[in-house]
N, C-alpha and C positions, 0 to 999 in steps of 0.2 A: 404545617404538614410535618410528618415524621421524616427526619433527614439523617443520612449517614454521610460523614465527611471522611474521605480516604486520602491519606498523605503518605509520601515515600521518603522525604528528605527532612533535614533539620529545618530548613526554611519553610517547607511545606507544612511541617508540624506547627510552626508559629502562625502561619496563615490560617490553618484550620482552627486554632485556638481563638484567633481574632474573629473569625466568622461565627464560631459557636457562642462567643460571648454576646453577640447581638441577635441571636436567634433562639427560639425555644424548641423543645423536643428534638434535640440533636445528639447524636452519638458519634464520637470521633474514633476512627480506626487509624492507627499509625504503624508504619513498618517498624519491626522490632528494634532496629538499630537507632531509630529516631522517634522515641515515644516519650510519654510523661505519665504522671500518676492519674491524670484525668481522661486518659485515652485507653482504648482496648488495643493491644498489640496484635499484629499478625505477621506471619513469616512468608506465606504464599498467597498472592492475590487471587488465584483461581479457587483456592480452598475458601478464602474469605467470601468470595462472590457466591459460591455454592451455599454458604451458611446464611448469608443475609438476603439472598434473592427472594423477592416477594414480601419482605418484611418492612420495607421503607417506601414512602411515597416519593422520596427524592434522594438522589445520590450526587454528591459533589466530589469530583476527583481533583486533587491538587497535583497536576502533572500535565503531560501532553494530551492532546485530543486523541492521539493514537492509542494511548494507554486506556482511556475511557472506552473507546470503540471496541478494542480487543477484549476488554473485561466484560462489556455488556453483551457482546455478540451472541454467546450461547444462551442468554437469558431474555432476549427480545421476543415478545409475544405478538403484540399488535399495537396500533396507534391508540386504541382505547384502553389498553391495559398496562402499557409500559410506564415505569416511573419517570419523573423528570430527571434528566441527567445534565449536569453542568460541569465543564472542565475549566479549571483555573490554572494558568501557567505558574511555574514555580517562583516567578518573580512577582506575582500578584498584579500584573499589568492588564490582563484580559480575563473576562468571565464569559465563556462561550456556551451558548445553549446548544446542546448536542442532540438530545433525544426528547421527544414528547413536548415540543415547545409550546403548543397551545393547550391541548386537553390536560396534559400532565402538569403544565405550569412552569416548564423549564425557562421559557422566555422571561417570565416574571421573576423567577428565582435568579436568573443571570443578572438581571437589573439590580435586584436586591443585594446580591453578593458584590457586584461592582460598586455599589454605593458604600457598602461597609469598608471595602478595601481601597476605595479611591481609584478603581480600575475602570477599564472601558468595556461595557457590555457588547457582546458580539451576537447579533440576532440575524439569522440567515433565512428564516422562513419567507417565502416569496411575497405573501400579502403584506407582511410587516415591512419588508424592504421597500415596497411600492406605496406604503401608506394606505392600503385598501382594507375593506372589511374582510376579516378572516371568518369563514362560515363556522368553523369549530369553536373559535374563541367567542364569536357572537353568541353561539348556543350556550357555551359555558357561562358567560357573563350574565345571561338571562335565565339560567336554570332550565334550559330546554334539552329535550332528549333528541339526539340525532338518530333518525330512523335508518339512514343508509349512508355509510361512509364514502361509497363510490360517488354518490350524488354530491356529497360535500366536496370531494376532490374536483368534480366536474365544474361546480360553481366557482371554486377557487381558481381553477385553470382558466375559465372564461374571463374572470376579472383581471388576472395577471396578463392575459393576452389582449387586453384592451376592450373587451366587450362589456356591455352592461348586463346585469342579471335581473330577472324579474323578482318582485317581492309582493307577496300577498299575506295579509295578517288579519286574523279574526279578533285581535285585541287592540286596545289603544296603544299607540307607540309614538316615540319621538320622531323628529324630522329625519327622513331616510337620507343617507349620503348619496352623492351624485352617481356613484357606480351602480346603484340599484334603482330600479324604476317600477312603478305600479302598472306599467303598460303590459298588454297581453301578448305582444309580438316577440317576446324573448323565448329562445329555445330552452334555456336553463334558468332556473330560479328557485327562490326559497318560499316555502309556504308554512306559516306558523298557525297552527290550528289544533283542535283536539282529534282531528280525523287523519290518520296516517295514509288513507287512501285518497285524499283530496289531491289531485294532480293537475293543477292549472297550467303546467309547463311540460314540454316534451321530456325534459329531465328535471324532476322536481325533488328538491331537498326538503323533505317533511320534517318539521321540528315540533315536538309536542311539549306543552307546558307541564312541568312536574309540580303540580299544584293541588293534589288531592290528598286528604288525610282520612284514614279509616279509623273510626271509633269501634272498639271491640269490647264485648262482654263475653265471658265464658265460664263454664263450670270449672271447679277445681280439678286439676289433673287432665284437662283437655290437651291433646297432643298438638304439636306444631303442624303435623300433617292435616289434622282435622280443621284447624284454624285456616291454614293455607287453602284447603279445598273450598271452604265456605267463602272466603274472601274472593278467590278466583271466580267462583260461581256468581257472586254478587256483581263483580265487575263485568263478567261476560253477559249476564242478563240485562245489564243497563248500558251495554255497548260502550264501556269505558276501557281504555287501554291500560293494562296493569303497569306499564312503564311510567305512567303519570303519577304513580303512588309515591308520595314524598315523606309520609310519616304515619305513625299509629298513635292512638290515644286510648286511655282507659281510666278506671277509678284506681286510686292509690293502693287499695287493698289487693289489687290484681297485678301490681307493679313488679312482683317477683315471681309471677306464675311462669314456670319453666317453658311450657309450650308457647306462651306468648312471647317470651324473650327469644326463643329459638326462631320463631316466625319472623321477628324483627331482624334478627341476625341474618337470616336467609335472604331477606330482601334489602338488607343494608339500611334499615329504617331507624330513626330515633323514636323512642317511646316516651310520650308525655303522659304523666299521671296527674290526676286532680282529686282533691278531697270531695267528700259529699257536699260540703257547703259550696265549694266552687262549682260543682256540677249543677246544683240547684239554682245557681245564679245565672246560668247560661241564658242568653236572650232567645226568645222564640217559643213556638209551640211544639211539644214533643209527645211521643207515644208514652202511655202510662202503664206501669205494671205494678200491681199491689205486691206480688211476690218479690220482685226486685227491690221495691221500696222497703219491705220488711227485712230483707237480707243485707242490703247495702246502705239503706238510709236515703238513697236516691231513687226516684220513680223510673229512671231510665239511665242507663250507662252509656251505650254506644252512641246514640244521637247527641246527647249532651257533651260527651267527651270529644266527639269530632268537632263540634262547634266551639268548644272551649279552646281547642288547639288552633283555631283560626278559620275564618271563612264562613260560608253559609251552607246550610244543609242541602245536599244535592240528591242523596239517596237515603230514604228513611230506613228505619230498623227492619232488618231481614234476619230471621232466625232459622237455625238448622243445625242438627247434631251437637247441641249444647253450646252453640256459638251464636252471638248476635253481632251484626255489623251494620254500620251506617257510614256514609261518605259525605264529607264536607269539601267545598271547593274554595280555594283562595283566589282573589282577583289577580289578574295578570296585567302587567304593563311592560312593554318591550322598549328597551333603550338601546341606542347605538353609541352611547358614550363609551369610550375606551377606558376600562379600569384595570388594565394589565400594565400600565406604565407607572 
């Protein structure tokens, strides 16, 4: 993840250099009196925070927790949007997860920084402290979409207070931990399925698998709005939640199409491209178009691209406004193994 390390003293500068040497995609910011040639100097922390806010996935402050809290306070948005924030004391003895411990990855980052410095990681999130399943971390580790953060908080609260939470899952999964139960008598619980309206518990945390890839073909110059409208329509007509969209795919000659690139940027999707030869080797039966074959060399772009990106074809070619789209679905396996340690 892109990380900014902010230090204020000579010792802090040395600690920031040690951390940066063991991590990638790091920018060091040092107070102007204690900087070096590999760092960006700053004179006022508030000005620096205004400049870098929203540009990094993680922030590491070499200083007191109070400094980190005051620096971040004007820039905090929400649990789902805030960056990971870790505070390391100036002696390098502790790495404290301060903000966005689960979804942002601060707990994991604190452990990593502590390992680099030989420090003690300090993790204060309740589920971690009690060794329990964290709903948001469970979702993150399994690539699941959280439909309701209030429901996630309710599940976490029930677990921390000693209650068991229900668990329903439409997919194969590993052995569930003791604090979860498949019984139907729980008031709060987790439901993993493709239907956000499936509510087996009084308070249900619905988690959706992010496992759909859209294959796209389009005319040259097709706008992002036209592509977006068509894809949204395909998902709506097939009762698919757009939040499950994990990637897009197309033929290589469309890989630099501005509208397609902007569509992917809008949804935060990686775009995979495939050559004609790769598309034609895709397994399965696909719609055939003589026109597409004459112009691209492949008899079908959207269906074959979706399958080449992984999974099985779920929605066949649908055309409209110069855009074709098809959807492939990847298999899902749900695990409870902790991989944030």
